[in-house]
N, CA and C atoms as an extended XYZ file, in Angstrom:
495
Properties=species:S:1:pos:R:3:atomname:S:1:resname:S:1:resid:I:1 pbc="F F F"
N        14.489       18.846      -24.019 N   MET     1
C        15.102       17.529      -24.047 CA  MET     1
C        15.971       17.293      -22.809 C   MET     1
N        16.420       18.348      -22.137 N   GLY     2
C        17.270       18.221      -20.963 CA  GLY     2
C        16.552       17.526      -19.822 C   GLY     2
N        15.272       17.811      -19.642 N   LYS     3
C        14.483       17.185      -18.573 CA  LYS     3
C        14.306       15.693      -18.836 C   LYS     3
N        14.139       15.325      -20.084 N   ILE     4
C        13.951       13.909      -20.428 CA  ILE     4
C        15.224       13.135      -20.108 C   ILE     4
N        16.363       13.704      -20.471 N   LYS     5
C        17.631       13.039      -20.177 CA  LYS     5
C        17.846       12.939      -18.674 C   LYS     5
N        17.436       13.966      -17.936 N   GLU     6
C        17.550       13.932      -16.480 CA  GLU     6
C        16.657       12.833      -15.900 C   GLU     6
N        15.443       12.699      -16.433 N   LEU     7
C        14.545       11.636      -15.994 CA  LEU     7
C        15.120       10.259      -16.299 C   LEU     7
N        15.711       10.104      -17.486 N   GLU     8
C        16.316        8.827      -17.860 CA  GLU     8
C        17.503        8.488      -16.959 C   GLU     8
N        18.315        9.491      -16.636 N   ARG     9
C        19.460        9.270      -15.752 CA  ARG     9
C        18.969        8.852      -14.366 C   ARG     9
N        17.963        9.538      -13.877 N   ARG    10
C        17.401        9.218      -12.562 CA  ARG    10
C        16.786        7.816      -12.570 C   ARG    10
N        16.143        7.457      -13.677 N   GLN    11
C        15.542        6.126      -13.805 CA  GLN    11
C        16.617        5.047      -13.758 C   GLN    11
N        17.734        5.269      -14.459 N   ARG    12
C        18.827        4.287      -14.446 CA  ARG    12
C        19.409        4.129      -13.041 C   ARG    12
N        19.534        5.250      -12.308 N   GLU    13
C        20.029        5.191      -10.935 CA  GLU    13
C        19.106        4.352      -10.059 C   GLU    13
N        17.826        4.634      -10.170 N   LEU    14
C        16.854        3.916       -9.353 CA  LEU    14
C        16.785        2.438       -9.732 C   LEU    14
N        16.923        2.131      -11.019 N   GLU    15
C        16.919        0.732      -11.453 CA  GLU    15
C        18.097       -0.026      -10.863 C   GLU    15
N        19.267        0.599      -10.835 N   SER    16
C        20.434       -0.086      -10.276 CA  SER    16
C        20.257       -0.316       -8.779 C   SER    16
N        19.660        0.636       -8.075 N   LYS    17
C        19.390        0.445       -6.648 CA  LYS    17
C        18.374       -0.673       -6.436 C   LYS    17
N        17.367       -0.716       -7.297 N   MET    18
C        16.342       -1.747       -7.179 CA  MET    18
C        16.931       -3.133       -7.413 C   MET    18
N        17.833       -3.265       -8.381 N   LEU    19
C        18.439       -4.568       -8.649 CA  LEU    19
C        19.214       -5.064       -7.436 C   LEU    19
N        19.864       -4.153       -6.719 N   ASP    20
C        20.594       -4.536       -5.513 CA  ASP    20
C        19.634       -5.015       -4.428 C   ASP    20
N        18.479       -4.378       -4.311 N   GLN    21
C        17.517       -4.722       -3.276 CA  GLN    21
C        16.665       -5.925       -3.651 C   GLN    21
N        16.496       -6.205       -4.933 N   GLU    22
C        15.632       -7.288       -5.379 CA  GLU    22
C        16.163       -8.664       -5.033 C   GLU    22
N        17.450       -8.783       -4.821 N   ASP    23
C        18.028      -10.093       -4.536 CA  ASP    23
C        17.417      -10.705       -3.280 C   ASP    23
N        17.025       -9.888       -2.315 N   ASN    24
C        16.511      -10.391       -1.051 CA  ASN    24
C        14.990      -10.427       -0.984 C   ASN    24
N        14.296       -9.886       -1.940 N   LYS    25
C        12.842       -9.779       -1.879 CA  LYS    25
C        12.185      -10.434       -3.080 C   LYS    25
N        10.959      -10.941       -2.872 N   LYS    26
C        10.177      -11.450       -3.983 CA  LYS    26
C         9.546      -10.264       -4.703 C   LYS    26
N         9.470      -10.328       -6.012 N   SER    27
C         8.904       -9.216       -6.765 CA  SER    27
C         7.395       -9.411       -6.938 C   SER    27
N         6.693       -8.323       -7.000 N   PHE    28
C         5.250       -8.310       -7.184 CA  PHE    28
C         4.943       -8.384       -8.671 C   PHE    28
N         3.993       -9.206       -9.049 N   LYS    29
C         3.630       -9.366      -10.456 CA  LYS    29
C         2.372       -8.552      -10.760 C   LYS    29
N         2.479       -7.643      -11.707 N   LEU    30
C         1.333       -6.866      -12.159 CA  LEU    30
C         0.557       -7.657      -13.204 C   LEU    30
N        -0.724       -7.363      -13.378 N   PRO    31
C        -1.470       -8.005      -14.456 CA  PRO    31
C        -0.822       -7.727      -15.813 C   PRO    31
N        -1.003       -8.646      -16.762 N   PHE    32
C        -0.318       -8.579      -18.050 CA  PHE    32
C        -0.597       -7.267      -18.783 C   PHE    32
N        -1.854       -6.832      -18.828 N   ARG    33
C        -2.209       -5.624      -19.569 CA  ARG    33
C        -1.507       -4.393      -19.003 C   ARG    33
N        -1.458       -4.290      -17.686 N   ILE    34
C        -0.801       -3.149      -17.043 CA  ILE    34
C         0.709       -3.247      -17.245 C   ILE    34
N         1.237       -4.432      -17.100 N   ASN    35
C         2.667       -4.656      -17.282 CA  ASN    35
C         3.099       -4.266      -18.698 C   ASN    35
N         2.289       -4.634      -19.687 N   LYS    36
C         2.581       -4.306      -21.083 CA  LYS    36
C         2.566       -2.794      -21.312 C   LYS    36
N         1.590       -2.103      -20.724 N   THR    37
C         1.499       -0.643      -20.859 CA  THR    37
C         2.720        0.025      -20.246 C   THR    37
N         3.129       -0.434      -19.085 N   ILE    38
C         4.280        0.175      -18.411 CA  ILE    38
C         5.554       -0.042      -19.212 C   ILE    38
N         5.758       -1.253      -19.699 N   LYS    39
C         6.967       -1.526      -20.489 CA  LYS    39
C         6.993       -0.706      -21.768 C   LYS    39
N         5.831       -0.569      -22.427 N   ARG    40
C         5.759        0.225      -23.657 CA  ARG    40
C         6.061        1.689      -23.357 C   ARG    40
N         5.517        2.210      -22.262 N   GLY    41
C         5.739        3.609      -21.903 CA  GLY    41
C         7.159        3.900      -21.485 C   GLY    41
N         7.806        2.951      -20.819 N   ASN    42
C         9.183        3.167      -20.379 CA  ASN    42
C        10.171        3.154      -21.536 C   ASN    42
N         9.799        2.550      -22.672 N   LYS    43
C        10.679        2.515      -23.839 CA  LYS    43
C        10.655        3.823      -24.613 C   LYS    43
N         9.574        4.599      -24.513 N   LEU    44
C         9.445        5.839      -25.273 CA  LEU    44
C        10.193        6.969      -24.579 C   LEU    44
N        10.894        7.806      -25.352 N   ASN    45
C        11.674        8.894      -24.784 CA  ASN    45
C        10.830       10.101      -24.392 C   ASN    45
N         9.785       10.379      -25.132 N   ASP    46
C         8.998       11.583      -24.881 CA  ASP    46
C         7.688       11.280      -24.159 C   ASP    46
N         7.594       10.123      -23.519 N   SER    47
C         6.376        9.728      -22.817 CA  SER    47
C         6.706        9.133      -21.457 C   SER    47
N         5.697        9.102      -20.611 N   ILE    48
C         5.848        8.536      -19.271 CA  ILE    48
C         4.569        7.779      -18.924 C   ILE    48
N         4.700        6.738      -18.142 N   VAL    49
C         3.540        5.961      -17.712 CA  VAL    49
C         2.939        6.619      -16.478 C   VAL    49
N         1.624        6.734      -16.457 N   THR    50
C         0.933        7.303      -15.305 CA  THR    50
C        -0.154        6.358      -14.836 C   THR    50
N        -0.306        6.303      -13.546 N   GLN    51
C        -1.433        5.608      -12.934 CA  GLN    51
C        -2.403        6.733      -12.580 C   GLN    51
N        -3.499        6.797      -13.288 N   TYR    52
C        -4.411        7.937      -13.200 CA  TYR    52
C        -5.607        7.558      -12.337 C   TYR    52
N        -5.797        8.271      -11.241 N   LEU    53
C        -6.901        8.018      -10.313 CA  LEU    53
C        -8.022        9.008      -10.615 C   LEU    53
N        -9.141        8.509      -11.124 N   THR    54
C       -10.232        9.385      -11.542 CA  THR    54
C       -11.151        9.694      -10.368 C   THR    54
N       -12.022       10.670      -10.569 N   GLN    55
C       -12.982       11.047       -9.535 CA  GLN    55
C       -14.058        9.983       -9.347 C   GLN    55
N       -14.233        9.113      -10.309 N   GLN    56
C       -15.217        8.039      -10.216 CA  GLN    56
C       -14.642        6.814       -9.510 C   GLN    56
N       -13.409        6.886       -9.028 N   GLY    57
C       -12.790        5.786       -8.304 CA  GLY    57
C       -12.134        4.752       -9.193 C   GLY    57
N       -11.871        5.086      -10.440 N   GLU    58
C       -11.218        4.163      -11.360 CA  GLU    58
C        -9.705        4.401      -11.346 C   GLU    58
N        -8.963        3.346      -11.617 N   VAL    59
C        -7.511        3.438      -11.763 CA  VAL    59
C        -7.187        3.060      -13.197 C   VAL    59
N        -6.509        3.968      -13.897 N   LYS    60
C        -6.165        3.730      -15.296 CA  LYS    60
C        -4.660        3.885      -15.469 C   LYS    60
N        -4.033        2.853      -15.988 N   PHE    61
C        -2.627        2.960      -16.382 CA  PHE    61
C        -2.607        3.396      -17.829 C   PHE    61
N        -1.878        4.482      -18.127 N   GLN    62
C        -1.800        4.960      -19.501 CA  GLN    62
C        -0.475        5.663      -19.742 C   GLN    62
N        -0.131        5.758      -21.005 N   VAL    63
C         1.095        6.432      -21.408 CA  VAL    63
C         0.733        7.864      -21.788 C   VAL    63
N         1.416        8.824      -21.156 N   ALA    64
C         1.150       10.240      -21.428 CA  ALA    64
C         2.398       10.877      -22.023 C   ALA    64
N         2.191       11.769      -22.969 N   ARG    65
C         3.297       12.445      -23.637 CA  ARG    65
C         3.766       13.624      -22.794 C   ARG    65
N         5.093       13.772      -22.670 N   ILE    66
C         5.686       14.869      -21.900 CA  ILE    66
C         5.727       16.109      -22.773 C   ILE    66
N         5.223       17.218      -22.228 N   ILE    67
C         5.187       18.484      -22.952 CA  ILE    67
C         6.065       19.481      -22.196 C   ILE    67
N         6.962       20.106      -22.888 N   SER    68
C         7.879       21.136      -22.366 CA  SER    68
C         8.635       20.672      -21.117 C   SER    68
N         9.046       19.441      -21.084 N   GLY    69
C         9.964       18.968      -20.055 CA  GLY    69
C         9.358       18.448      -18.775 C   GLY    69
N         8.400       19.161      -18.185 N   ASN    70
C         7.887       18.709      -16.900 CA  ASN    70
C         6.360       18.794      -16.784 C   ASN    70
N         5.670       18.757      -17.894 N   ILE    71
C         4.205       18.811      -17.885 CA  ILE    71
C         3.673       17.687      -18.769 C   ILE    71
N         2.616       17.037      -18.296 N   ILE    72
C         1.900       16.070      -19.128 CA  ILE    72
C         0.426       16.459      -19.130 C   ILE    72
N        -0.269       16.075      -20.183 N   VAL    73
C        -1.698       16.367      -20.283 CA  VAL    73
C        -2.446       15.036      -20.367 C   VAL    73
N        -3.391       14.850      -19.438 N   ILE    74
C        -4.230       13.654      -19.412 CA  ILE    74
C        -5.680       14.134      -19.388 C   ILE    74
N        -6.451       13.718      -20.382 N   ASN    75
C        -7.866       14.112      -20.490 CA  ASN    75
C        -8.039       15.627      -20.405 C   ASN    75
N        -7.213       16.357      -21.143 N   ASN    76
C        -7.249       17.820      -21.203 CA  ASN    76
C        -6.997       18.494      -19.855 C   ASN    76
N        -6.264       17.835      -18.972 N   LYS    77
C        -5.885       18.408      -17.681 CA  LYS    77
C        -4.370       18.312      -17.540 C   LYS    77
N        -3.743       19.423      -17.186 N   ALA    78
C        -2.285       19.469      -17.070 CA  ALA    78
C        -1.839       18.963      -15.701 C   ALA    78
N        -0.760       18.188      -15.703 N   HIS    79
C        -0.184       17.658      -14.472 CA  HIS    79
C         1.324       17.856      -14.519 C   HIS    79
N         1.927       18.082      -13.346 N   GLU    80
C         3.362       18.298      -13.252 CA  GLU    80
C         4.100       16.972      -13.116 C   GLU    80
N         5.379       16.976      -13.510 N   LEU    81
C         6.256       15.839      -13.316 CA  LEU    81
C         7.401       16.255      -12.408 C   LEU    81
N         7.847       15.336      -11.561 N   ASN    82
C         8.985       15.574      -10.696 CA  ASN    82
C         9.683       14.235      -10.498 C   ASN    82
N        10.975       14.127      -10.797 N   PRO    83
C        11.671       12.843      -10.669 CA  PRO    83
C        11.637       12.261       -9.254 C   PRO    83
N        11.429       13.098       -8.247 N   LYS    84
C        11.358       12.612       -6.867 CA  LYS    84
C        10.064       11.836       -6.594 C   LYS    84
N         9.069       12.010       -7.439 N   HIS    85
C         7.763       11.408       -7.201 CA  HIS    85
C         7.532       10.130       -8.003 C   HIS    85
N         8.586        9.549       -8.563 N   LEU    86
C         8.450        8.299       -9.310 CA  LEU    86
C         8.146        7.144       -8.360 C   LEU    86
N         7.233        6.285       -8.748 N   TRP    87
C         6.936        5.057       -8.010 CA  TRP    87
C         7.499        3.909       -8.824 C   TRP    87
N         7.966        2.868       -8.146 N   LYS    88
C         8.614        1.783       -8.868 CA  LYS    88
C         8.177        0.432       -8.330 C   LYS    88
N         8.231       -0.527       -9.237 N   CYS    89
C         7.964       -1.924       -8.911 CA  CYS    89
C         8.920       -2.738       -9.778 C   CYS    89
N         9.982       -3.224       -9.192 N   GLY    90
C        11.007       -3.902       -9.977 CA  GLY    90
C        11.718       -2.905      -10.877 C   GLY    90
N        11.783       -3.204      -12.169 N   LYS    91
C        12.432       -2.301      -13.127 CA  LYS    91
C        11.457       -1.277      -13.692 C   LYS    91
N        10.174       -1.445      -13.420 N   MET    92
C         9.161       -0.557      -14.004 CA  MET    92
C         8.919        0.644      -13.091 C   MET    92
N         8.709        1.800      -13.718 N   MET    93
C         8.473        3.031      -12.968 CA  MET    93
C         7.325        3.797      -13.581 C   MET    93
N         6.575        4.517      -12.735 N   TRP    94
C         5.488        5.335      -13.226 CA  TRP    94
C         5.142        6.404      -12.201 C   TRP    94
N         4.357        7.362      -12.638 N   TYR    95
C         3.831        8.399      -11.766 CA  TYR    95
C         2.401        8.049      -11.389 C   TYR    95
N         1.978        8.531      -10.237 N   ILE    96
C         0.580        8.384       -9.836 CA  ILE    96
C        -0.003        9.785       -9.780 C   ILE    96
N        -1.018       10.035      -10.603 N   HIS    97
C        -1.688       11.328      -10.639 CA  HIS    97
C        -3.159       11.159      -10.279 C   HIS    97
N        -3.663       12.099       -9.499 N   ARG    98
C        -5.096       12.140       -9.237 CA  ARG    98
C        -5.707       13.138      -10.213 C   ARG    98
N        -6.908       12.858      -10.642 N   GLU    99
C        -7.576       13.720      -11.612 CA  GLU    99
C        -7.745       15.139      -11.066 C   GLU    99
N        -7.928       15.278       -9.765 N   ILE   100
C        -8.217       16.583       -9.183 CA  ILE   100
C        -6.966       17.323       -8.711 C   ILE   100
N        -5.789       16.727       -8.848 N   ASP   101
C        -4.565       17.317       -8.318 CA  ASP   101
C        -3.554       17.530       -9.440 C   ASP   101
N        -2.893       18.668       -9.432 N   ARG   102
C        -1.907       18.983      -10.464 CA  ARG   102
C        -0.584       18.269      -10.204 C   ARG   102
N        -0.238       18.069       -8.916 N   LYS   103
C         1.037       17.447       -8.570 CA  LYS   103
C         0.854       15.942       -8.402 C   LYS   103
N         1.903       15.158       -8.688 N   PRO   104
C         1.802       13.709       -8.518 CA  PRO   104
C         1.715       13.302       -7.048 C   PRO   104
N         1.185       12.134       -6.811 N   VAL   105
C         1.094       11.592       -5.462 CA  VAL   105
C         2.497       11.216       -5.014 C   VAL   105
N         2.850       11.586       -3.777 N   SER   106
C         4.186       11.278       -3.271 CA  SER   106
C         4.148       11.170       -1.753 C   SER   106
N         5.301       10.884       -1.180 N   ASN   107
C         5.431       10.820        0.274 CA  ASN   107
C         6.076       12.072        0.847 C   ASN   107
N         6.197       13.108        0.074 N   GLU   108
C         6.889       14.311        0.530 CA  GLU   108
C         6.090       15.121        1.552 C   GLU   108
N         4.786       14.916        1.632 N   ASP   109
C         3.977       15.679        2.582 CA  ASP   109
C         3.797       14.940        3.904 C   ASP   109
N         4.757       14.113        4.272 N   HIS   110
C         4.661       13.321        5.491 CA  HIS   110
C         4.520       14.201        6.731 C   HIS   110
N         5.256       15.320        6.789 N   ASP   111
C         5.184       16.201        7.953 CA  ASP   111
C         3.794       16.815        8.100 C   ASP   111
N         3.187       17.219        6.979 N   ALA   112
C         1.841       17.793        7.038 CA  ALA   112
C         0.821       16.753        7.495 C   ALA   112
N         0.974       15.527        7.047 N   VAL   113
C         0.058       14.454        7.459 CA  VAL   113
C         0.228       14.181        8.947 C   VAL   113
N         1.453       14.210        9.413 N   LYS   114
C         1.722       13.970       10.828 CA  LYS   114
C         1.130       15.080       11.690 C   LYS   114
N         1.219       16.334       11.231 N   GLU   115
C         0.649       17.462       11.968 CA  GLU   115
C        -0.874       17.355       12.072 C   GLU   115
N        -1.509       16.876       10.999 N   ARG   116
C        -2.966       16.699       11.020 CA  ARG   116
C        -3.396       15.552       11.918 C   ARG   116
N        -2.475       14.646       12.212 N   GLY   117
C        -2.804       13.484       13.023 CA  GLY   117
C        -3.322       12.313       12.210 C   GLY   117
N        -3.125       12.343       10.896 N   ASP   118
C        -3.614       11.281       10.025 CA  ASP   118
C        -2.547       10.240        9.702 C   ASP   118
N        -1.376       10.328       10.338 N   ASP   119
C        -0.317        9.374       10.010 CA  ASP   119
C        -0.590        8.024       10.675 C   ASP   119
N        -0.043        6.988       10.083 N   THR   120
C        -0.270        5.645       10.597 CA  THR   120
C         0.805        5.225       11.601 C   THR   120
N         1.782        6.073       11.854 N   ASP   121
C         2.834        5.731       12.806 CA  ASP   121
C         2.282        5.564       14.216 C   ASP   121
N         1.294        6.367       14.592 N   SER   122
C         0.725        6.292       15.939 CA  SER   122
C        -0.370        5.236       16.050 C   SER   122
N        -0.740        4.596       14.967 N   ASP   123
C        -1.803        3.595       15.001 CA  ASP   123
C        -1.341        2.241       15.510 C   ASP   123
N        -0.045        2.028       15.640 N   VAL   124
C         0.473        0.717       16.032 CA  VAL   124
C        -0.050        0.328       17.409 C   VAL   124
N        -0.031        1.250       18.361 N   VAL   125
C        -0.508        0.969       19.716 CA  VAL   125
C        -1.996        0.661       19.700 C   VAL   125
N        -2.757        1.418       18.930 N   LEU   126
C        -4.195        1.196       18.835 CA  LEU   126
C        -4.504       -0.168       18.223 C   LEU   126
N        -3.795       -0.536       17.193 N   ILE   127
C        -4.023       -1.832       16.542 CA  ILE   127
C        -3.686       -2.976       17.494 C   ILE   127
N        -2.589       -2.845       18.231 N   LYS   128
C        -2.228       -3.886       19.195 CA  LYS   128
C        -3.277       -4.009       20.288 C   LYS   128
N        -3.829       -2.883       20.738 N   ALA   129
C        -4.867       -2.920       21.776 CA  ALA   129
C        -6.125       -3.602       21.266 C   ALA   129
N        -6.516       -3.306       20.044 N   VAL   130
C        -7.713       -3.918       19.466 CA  VAL   130
C        -7.503       -5.413       19.277 C   VAL   130
N        -6.351       -5.806       18.766 N   LEU   131
C        -6.070       -7.232       18.593 CA  LEU   131
C        -6.028       -7.953       19.934 C   LEU   131
N        -5.469       -7.303       20.953 N   GLY   132
C        -5.437       -7.897       22.288 CA  GLY   132
C        -6.835       -8.071       22.857 C   GLY   132
N        -7.708       -7.080       22.643 N   ALA   133
C        -9.085       -7.171       23.133 CA  ALA   133
C        -9.855       -8.266       22.408 C   ALA   133
N        -9.550       -8.469       21.138 N   MET   134
C       -10.243       -9.509       20.374 CA  MET   134
C        -9.798      -10.898       20.817 C   MET   134
N        -8.582      -11.047       21.269 N   MET   135
C        -8.062      -12.355       21.652 CA  MET   135
C        -8.548      -12.791       23.031 C   MET   135
N        -8.764      -11.879       23.963 N   LYS   136
C        -9.108      -12.224       25.334 CA  LYS   136
C       -10.451      -12.938       25.482 C   LYS   136
N       -11.530      -12.505       24.846 N   PRO   137
C       -12.807      -13.196       25.058 CA  PRO   137
C       -12.767      -14.668       24.684 C   PRO   137
N       -12.022      -15.047       23.690 N   LYS   138
C       -11.938      -16.451       23.295 CA  LYS   138
C       -11.314      -17.273       24.411 C   LYS   138
N       -10.289      -16.761       25.067 N   LYS   139
C        -9.644      -17.487       26.155 CA  LYS   139
C       -10.570      -17.583       27.360 C   LYS   139
N       -11.319      -16.518       27.679 N   GLU   140
C       -12.236      -16.530       28.808 CA  GLU   140
C       -13.371      -17.516       28.581 C   GLU   140
N       -13.855      -17.625       27.348 N   VAL   141
C       -14.926      -18.557       27.039 CA  VAL   141
C       -14.455      -19.978       27.301 C   VAL   141
N       -13.254      -20.323       26.911 N   LYS   142
C       -12.717      -21.653       27.165 CA  LYS   142
C       -12.560      -21.882       28.659 C   LYS   142
N       -12.072      -20.881       29.378 N   ALA   143
C       -11.887      -21.019       30.822 CA  ALA   143
C       -13.244      -21.208       31.508 C   ALA   143
N       -14.271      -20.463       31.128 N   ASN   144
C       -15.601      -20.612       31.725 CA  ASN   144
C       -16.181      -21.988       31.425 C   ASN   144
N       -15.944      -22.495       30.252 N   TRP   145
C       -16.449      -23.812       29.871 CA  TRP   145
C       -15.801      -24.896       30.725 C   TRP   145
N       -14.480      -24.790       30.930 N   VAL   146
C       -13.755      -25.763       31.747 CA  VAL   146
C       -14.210      -25.679       33.195 C   VAL   146
N       -14.376      -24.466       33.723 N   VAL   147
C       -14.847      -24.284       35.095 CA  VAL   147
C       -16.250      -24.869       35.248 C   VAL   147
N       -17.102      -24.681       34.275 N   GLY   148
C       -18.463      -25.236       34.321 CA  GLY   148
C       -18.462      -26.752       34.384 C   GLY   148
N       -17.599      -27.383       33.602 N   ILE   149
C       -17.512      -28.852       33.613 CA  ILE   149
C       -17.016      -29.344       34.973 C   ILE   149
N       -16.012      -28.680       35.524 N   ILE   150
C       -15.474      -29.079       36.828 CA  ILE   150
C       -16.544      -28.933       37.902 C   ILE   150
N       -17.292      -27.820       37.877 N   LEU   151
C       -18.366      -27.629       38.862 CA  LEU   151
C       -19.453      -28.688       38.708 C   LEU   151
N       -19.774      -29.051       37.479 N   ALA   152
C       -20.792      -30.076       37.260 CA  ALA   152
C       -20.327      -31.423       37.801 C   ALA   152
N       -19.072      -31.763       37.599 N   VAL   153
C       -18.537      -33.029       38.102 CA  VAL   153
C       -18.534      -33.031       39.621 C   VAL   153
N       -18.095      -31.924       40.237 N   VAL   154
C       -18.084      -31.816       41.698 CA  VAL   154
C       -19.510      -31.914       42.245 C   VAL   154
N       -20.453      -31.229       41.609 N   ALA   155
C       -21.853      -31.287       42.063 CA  ALA   155
C       -22.392      -32.698       41.935 C   ALA   155
N       -22.047      -33.399       40.881 N   ALA   156
C       -22.509      -34.778       40.706 CA  ALA   156
C       -21.932      -35.677       41.791 C   ALA   156
N       -20.681      -35.496       42.140 N   ILE   157
C       -20.056      -36.307       43.204 CA  ILE   157
C       -20.706      -36.019       44.547 C   ILE   157
N       -20.946      -34.717       44.829 N   VAL   158
C       -21.582      -34.342       46.093 CA  VAL   158
C       -22.985      -34.938       46.166 C   VAL   158
N       -23.764      -34.835       45.102 N   LEU   159
C       -25.112      -35.421       45.098 CA  LEU   159
C       -25.058      -36.941       45.242 C   LEU   159
N       -24.087      -37.596       44.641 N   PHE   160
C       -23.945      -39.043       44.750 CA  PHE   160
C       -23.638      -39.451       46.184 C   PHE   160
N       -22.753      -38.657       46.823 N   ILE   161
C       -22.401      -38.966       48.216 CA  ILE   161
C       -23.589      -38.738       49.130 C   ILE   161
N       -24.326      -37.605       48.921 N   ILE   162
C       -25.460      -37.278       49.806 CA  ILE   162
C       -26.611      -38.279       49.580 C   ILE   162
N       -26.976      -38.526       48.377 N   LEU   163
C       -28.105      -39.397       48.088 CA  LEU   163
C       -27.735      -40.877       48.221 C   LEU   163
N       -26.506      -41.220       47.977 N   GLY   164
C       -26.108      -42.623       48.035 CA  GLY   164
C       -25.838      -43.096       49.450 C   GLY   164
N       -25.556      -42.203       50.371 N   ALA   165
C       -25.202      -42.619       51.716 CA  ALA   165
C       -26.357      -42.754       52.650 C   ALA   165
């Protein structure tokens, strides 16, 4: 029961921080069915809401019962709980578990992702370069079209002067 009380205390802390931050931001609205599941799960003391990512590419929101403080079982597979890995949207909180992983999805492995080179921090320059390359051809096409019209007008004037004189 000590872990549950610790989770509840941590949840209250995070909710108070979220209320302070919500004043300046618009909140995201979840679909009614998912919202109802999350609210029902957050009211139960011995359960937690999980967003379960299956191997078939499905996302399932469900309420899972907490066993021995920091373990939950979903589809006969054990998963760990850690208060640092809670995800939140407004006042609602849940864990994200992958079917193939025992630990919840979190941002704690940022250094490992950065070492592999899979982080999105270095993609900003690449994205700006691609957007810049996409914008240039449109401007050149307009410039070529304008130059073509000017050349046609000049050629028409020259032909008029040569043939008319």
